[in-house]
C-alpha positions in Angstrom: 52.7 -38.9 -5.4 50.5 -35.7 -7.3 46.8 -35.8 -8.2 47.6 -37.4 -11.5 49.9 -39.6 -10.9 47.1 -41.3 -8.4 44.4 -41.6 -10.5 46.6 -43.1 -13.1 47.8 -46.0 -10.4 43.9 -45.9 -9.5 42.7 -46.6 -13.1 45.7 -49.1 -13.7 44.5 -51.5 -10.9 41.3 -51.1 -11.6 40.3 -49.9 -15.7 41.9 -53.9 -16.6 45.1 -51.8 -18.4 47.9 -53.2 -18.5 51.6 -51.0 -19.1 52.2 -51.9 -22.3 49.7 -52.9 -23.7 48.6 -51.9 -27.6 45.9 -49.4 -27.1 44.8 -48.1 -31.0 45.5 -44.1 -31.1 43.3 -43.4 -34.4 43.4 -40.0 -34.7 39.5 -37.7 -35.0 38.4 -36.8 -38.2 38.3 -33.5 -37.1 42.4 -33.7 -35.9 44.1 -31.3 -38.5 46.5 -28.9 -38.5 46.1 -25.1 -38.2 47.2 -25.6 -41.9 44.6 -28.9 -42.8 47.3 -30.9 -42.1 46.6 -34.5 -40.6 48.0 -35.2 -37.5 49.8 -38.5 -37.0 47.9 -40.9 -36.3 50.8 -43.4 -35.3 51.3 -45.1 -32.1 54.1 -43.5 -30.0 57.5 -44.9 -30.4 58.6 -45.7 -27.2 55.1 -48.6 -27.9 51.2 -46.3 -26.4 52.1 -46.7 -22.8 50.4 -44.4 -20.1 51.5 -40.9 -19.4 53.7 -38.6 -21.2 55.2 -39.9 -25.0 58.7 -39.0 -27.1 56.5 -36.9 -28.7 55.0 -34.8 -26.1 51.9 -36.5 -26.7 49.9 -37.9 -23.2 48.0 -41.3 -23.4 45.9 -41.0 -20.5 42.2 -43.9 -19.7 38.7 -42.7 -20.4 38.2 -43.2 -16.2 41.6 -40.4 -15.6 40.2 -38.3 -17.8 37.0 -38.3 -16.3 37.9 -38.2 -11.9 40.2 -34.7 -13.9 37.6 -33.7 -15.5 38.7 -33.3 -18.6 36.5 -31.5 -21.3 37.0 -30.9 -24.9 35.0 -28.9 -27.7 34.8 -28.4 -31.1 37.5 -25.6 -32.8 35.2 -23.2 -34.6 36.1 -20.0 -36.4 34.3 -16.7 -35.6 33.8 -13.7 -35.5 34.0 -11.3 -32.4 34.4 -7.5 -31.0 38.7 -6.2 -31.0 39.7 -5.5 -27.0 42.3 -3.2 -25.4 43.7 -3.0 -22.6 43.8 -0.1 -20.5 45.1 1.2 -17.2 42.4 2.9 -14.7 42.5 5.0 -11.6 39.0 5.0 -10.0 37.7 8.3 -9.2 34.4 9.9 -7.3 31.7 10.7 -9.8 30.9 14.5 -9.4 27.3 14.1 -8.4 28.5 11.8 -5.7 30.5 13.5 -3.9 30.1 16.2 -0.9 32.1 18.8 0.9 30.8 19.8 4.4 32.3 23.6 4.8 31.3 26.2 7.1 30.6 29.9 6.3 31.9 32.1 8.6 34.9 31.4 10.9 34.8 29.6 14.7 36.0 26.2 16.6 34.6 23.2 16.2 32.3 21.2 18.1 30.9 17.7 17.9 27.2 16.7 16.4 24.3 15.5 18.9 26.1 11.8 18.0 29.5 13.3 18.3 32.3 14.1 14.8 31.9 11.0 13.2 34.8 9.5 11.7 36.1 8.2 8.7 34.1 5.1 6.9 31.0 6.1 8.9 27.7 5.9 6.9 25.4 8.9 7.1 22.0 10.8 6.0 21.7 13.2 3.6 20.4 16.3 7.1 22.0 14.5 9.2 24.1 17.2 11.9 27.6 16.0 12.2 29.2 19.1 13.8 29.1 22.8 15.0 31.1 25.6 14.0 30.5 28.0 16.8 31.6 31.7 16.0 34.2 33.4 18.8 34.3 37.1 18.7 37.1 38.9 19.4 36.6 41.9 22.4 36.1 44.6 20.7 33.8 42.6 18.2 32.1 41.1 21.4 31.8 44.7 23.2 30.1 46.0 20.0 27.6 43.7 19.8 26.9 43.9 22.8 26.7 47.8 22.9 24.6 47.0 20.0 21.7 45.2 21.8 21.8 46.9 24.8 20.6 49.5 22.7 18.2 48.1 20.9 16.8 46.5 24.3 16.0 50.2 25.9 14.7 51.6 22.1 12.5 49.3 22.3 11.6 49.6 26.4 10.7 53.2 25.1 8.2 52.6 22.5 6.8 50.7 25.3 6.7 53.6 27.1 5.4 55.6 24.2 2.8 52.6 23.3 1.3 52.9 27.2 0.9 56.4 27.8 -1.8 56.6 23.9 -3.3 53.6 25.6 -3.7 55.4 28.7 -5.7 58.2 26.9 -8.5 56.0 25.7 -10.3 57.2 22.9 -8.4 60.3 22.7 -5.3 58.4 21.4 -4.5 58.7 18.5 -4.7 56.2 16.8 -2.6 56.5 13.5 0.4 57.2 15.9 -0.1 54.0 18.5 0.0 51.7 15.4 3.5 53.8 14.2 4.9 52.8 17.4 3.8 49.5 17.8 5.3 48.1 14.6 8.8 50.3 15.5 8.1 48.2 18.8 7.9 45.1 16.7 10.8 45.4 14.7 12.6 46.7 17.4 12.0 43.1 18.5 13.1 41.4 15.3 16.2 42.8 15.2 17.2 42.2 19.7 16.0 38.5 18.4 18.3 37.9 15.6 21.3 39.8 17.3 21.1 37.5 19.8 20.8 34.4 17.7 23.8 35.3 15.5 25.7 35.8 19.8 24.9 32.8 20.8 23.1 29.9 17.6 26.5 27.8 16.8 26.5 27.4 13.3 25.3 23.7 12.3 27.3 22.1 10.0 25.2 19.4 7.5 25.3 16.0 5.6 24.1 17.4 1.8 24.1 13.3 0.7 23.9 10.0 2.1 26.9 8.6 1.5 30.4 7.1 3.8 32.1 10.3 5.6 36.1 11.1 4.8 37.5 12.9 7.8 41.0 13.6 8.1 42.7 15.9 11.7 39.8 17.4 13.3 39.2 17.8 16.3 36.8 18.9 18.2 38.3 22.7 19.9 40.3 22.8 16.5 40.0 26.2 14.9 38.7 26.7 11.3 38.3 29.3 9.1 35.8 29.5 6.3 35.5 27.3 3.6 37.7 24.9 5.1 37.0 21.5 4.3 36.1 19.4 7.2 34.7 16.7 6.2 33.9 14.5 2.6 31.1 12.5 1.7 31.9 9.9 -0.7 28.7 8.2 -1.9 29.5 4.6 -2.7 27.1 3.7 -5.5 28.6 6.8 -7.7 31.8 6.1 -8.7 33.8 6.5 -12.2 36.8 4.8 -13.8 40.0 7.1 -15.5 40.9 5.7 -17.7 44.3 7.1 -20.5 45.1 6.0 -23.8 48.4 7.8 -25.6 46.1 6.5 -29.1 43.5 9.1 -30.2 42.1 7.0 -33.3 41.2 4.4 -30.3 38.4 7.6 -29.5 35.1 6.4 -31.8 35.7 2.7 -31.0 35.3 2.7 -27.6 32.0 0.9 -26.6 31.9 -1.4 -23.6 35.2 -2.0 -20.8 35.2 -4.4 -18.1 37.1 -4.8 -15.1 39.7 -7.4 -15.2 39.6 -8.4 -11.4 35.7 -8.0 -11.9 34.5 -9.1 -14.8 30.8 -8.3 -13.6 31.6 -4.7 -13.2 30.3 -3.7 -16.6 32.0 -0.1 -17.8 30.3 2.2 -19.8 32.3 5.1 -22.2 31.2 8.3 -20.8 34.0 10.1 -23.2 36.8 11.0 -23.5 39.1 14.6 -21.9 39.0 17.6 -24.7 43.0 18.2 -22.9 45.9 15.9 -22.6 46.2 15.0 -19.1 49.7 14.0 -18.4 50.4 13.6 -21.7 47.7 11.0 -23.0 44.4 11.0 -23.5 41.6 10.4 -20.6 38.8 8.1 -20.5 36.0 8.4 -18.3 33.7 5.3 -18.3 30.3 4.6 -15.7 30.1 1.6 -13.8 26.8 0.1 -14.2 24.7 -1.0 -11.4 24.1 -4.7 -11.5 20.0 -4.8 -10.3 20.2 -5.6 -6.7 23.7 -5.4 -5.3 24.3 -2.1 -3.1 27.1 -0.7 -4.2 30.1 -1.6 -6.4 33.1 -3.1 -5.3 35.4 -0.5 -5.8 37.9 2.1 -3.7 38.3 5.5 -4.7 41.9 5.9 -6.2 42.5 2.3 -6.8 44.9 1.2 -10.1 42.6 -1.6 -11.9 42.9 -2.6 -15.4 40.4 -2.4 -18.3 39.2 -4.2 -20.9 38.0 -2.1 -23.3 35.4 -3.7 -27.0 36.1 -2.3 -29.3 33.2 -1.4 -32.5 35.6 -3.2 -34.5 35.6 -7.5 -35.5 38.4 -9.9 -36.1 38.1 -12.9 -36.8 39.6 -16.0 -34.9 38.7 -19.2 -32.6 37.5 -18.8 -29.4 38.2 -19.7 -26.4 38.3 -19.9 -22.8 40.9 -19.1 -21.6 41.7 -21.6 -19.3 42.0 -23.8 -22.4 45.7 -22.2 -23.0 49.0 -22.9 -20.9 52.0 -23.4 -21.0 54.6 -25.8 -21.9 57.9 -26.3 -20.4 59.6 -24.0 -23.1 57.0 -21.3 -21.9 55.1 -21.1 -25.2 51.5 -20.4 -25.0 50.3 -24.0 -25.9 45.9 -26.0 -26.8 46.3 -29.6 -26.0 44.4 -31.4 -28.8 42.6 -34.7 -28.5 43.6 -37.5 -31.4 42.0 -39.8 -30.4 39.9 -41.4 -27.5 42.9 -41.8 -24.8 45.5 -39.8 -26.9 46.0 -35.8 -26.2 48.4 -33.7 -28.6 50.2 -29.7 -27.2 49.6 -27.7 -30.0 51.7 -24.4 -30.1 49.5 -20.8 -31.1 49.3 -17.2 -30.9 45.9 -15.1 -29.7 44.7 -12.4 -28.2 43.1 -12.0 -24.7 39.5 -11.2 -24.8 38.4 -10.9 -21.6 39.3 -12.6 -17.8 37.2 -16.0 -19.3 38.0 -15.7 -23.0 40.9 -15.8 -25.7 41.3 -15.1 -29.2 43.3 -18.2 -30.8 44.7 -16.1 -34.4 47.3 -18.5 -35.3 48.2 -22.3 -35.1 44.1 -24.6 -34.8 43.1 -25.4 -37.1 39.0 -25.5 -37.1 36.5 -28.6 -35.7 40.1 -29.5 -33.3 38.5 -31.0 -31.1 40.6 -28.7 -27.8 41.0 -29.7 -24.1 38.8 -26.8 -22.9 38.8 -28.0 -19.2 41.7 -29.4 -17.0 44.4 -28.7 -20.5 46.4 -27.0 -17.0 46.5 -31.4 -15.2 47.2 -32.7 -19.0 49.9 -30.4 -18.8 51.7 -31.9 -15.5 51.7 -35.2 -16.7 55.1 -36.8 -17.1 
C-alpha cells in the first residue's frame, strides 16, 4: 500500500468522508482552457468517489491535500529571457595554471618535504624538488681543471700582494690596488664555479594551488624544459562550450550549469576560428561570496543553460509542476474545485533547472499545482 492510498484511507476514516457521498465539483473562477473555454463543472459519470475518475481527473479531500503538501498558484502570462542549451567542458583558466620545468638537464631529487603527490595543496615559492646536474667525465675534468687554474692564479696574486705589502711605504699603491682587485675577481669566479658544480637547481612552485604530477620518481633523469609538476588553481577555471549557430554569438548574456545552478557563468567571448567544426564559446565562473572554490573538475563534461538577450512570452512555472502521464505526454494539474484536479497537456521549454516556460496548453488564470504534482500523477 503506497503513501497516497494510506493517506486517502485515513482521510476516509477520520475526515468524515464516505465513498459515494455527494461532493459538489464546482469549477474555480479561473478554470479555463488554453482557448478560453470554461472547463466542465459536471461531476464524474461514475459518481464523485475519491481517487482517479473516468475523465482522468482526481478527487482528493482537503485533509489529504494538506498531508501530501499540494500547493497551487494562479497562472499568469509574463515575458522572460530566452534560453539555449549548450554542451561544454571545464578547462583551466590561463592565469589559473602553471608548470614547473627545469632549465637544465639533470636528475630529480626530492625537496625538503619529499616529492609532492597529485592532489596536494602547495603554496607559491615552496620547494617541490631539486634538479642535480650531472656532468660527463670530460665536462667534469674540464671544470675541475678550470677551478684549479683559478685557485692557482688567486694564490699567485696573494703572494704578489704580500711582497708589495712587505715593502711598506715604498710599495706602489696603484699596483697594490690592482692586485687586490684581481684577487677579488678570481675568488668570485672560483665561488661561482664551485656552486655550479655542487649546488642543485631548486624547483619552486610559481603559484598556490593543487599539484598534478605523473610518472616521476627520485633519481629520474630529466631534460631541460620537461614538465615535472603542473599546478592548478581551483578558484580559476573556464567553461568551454560550442555551437554551430553563429547567430547566437551577439545574443548570449550569461549562463548557469544545469547540475549546479548556484554556479553563475559570465560570457567571456568566442573563438576566432572553428574548433572541430564548431564555434568555441568561453564562460568564466562567478565566485559566490564566501565560496572557497568552484565545485568543478578539469575536463569535466557539463551542460549549460545560456541566457539570451531575446525575450519570449509564456507562463513561467516551477519545473516540478510539469509531469509525464501514462502516455508519456507532458501535463500540468489544474485545480477545478476545492477537491478536484484535472491533468492538462502542455508544451513547454526549460528555462533553467528550476523553471519552465509553458508555451501552449495552459490558459491564463488557471490555478496550477506547483508542488505535489508528481503525487497527484500517481493516484489510481
